[in-house]
C-alpha positions, -999 to +999 in steps of 0.1 A: -382+245-084-352+248-067-356+254-029-319+249-016-291+263-037-263+251-014-276+212-014-295+216-048-329+204-032-362+208-052-399+212-041-402+178-058-375+166-037-394+179-007-425+169-019-413+132-021-397+131+009-429+137+032-451+118+010-425+086+011-420+096+051-459+093+059-463+059+035-435+047+057-451+057+091-486+072+095-480+085+126-446+103+123-440+139+129-425+154+101-401+179+102-378+203+078-348+179+097-363+149+091-370+160+055-331+172+047-322+135+063-345+119+041-330+132+010-295+121+024-283+163+033-282+187+063-290+226+058-260+243+051-263+283+057-300+286+065-312+310+041-335+286+020-356+277+051-383+300+051-390+289+016-380+251+025-409+252+054-429+276+029-430+244+005-433+217+031-466+233+045-479+230+009-477+191+010-511+176+023-490+148+040-478+171+062-506+174+087-499+166+125-512+126+126-544+122+147-526+105+175-504+134+184-528+159+181-537+177+212-507+159+235-498+194+250-535+201+266-533+162+272-499+166+295-515+199+312-545+187+319-530+158+340-506+180+353-532+201+366-550+169+377-522+162+399-522+193+421 
């Protein structure tokens, strides 16, 4: 299925990019911008972004790596300890 008509990006392309990034670096945080760059592209009109994000969310390799989870909470706790 074509997700981005401007750049001719398919759901298969998005999933392949996510899988490739996760295999290359298990601890990377995968963002839409990184997926576009991995595909050698960039967002054009932005009309595809809702479908692009929905497609990304369906990929099991998209989850946030364990070392990066709860960073906000840990940062806030350290900030509160300093007070």
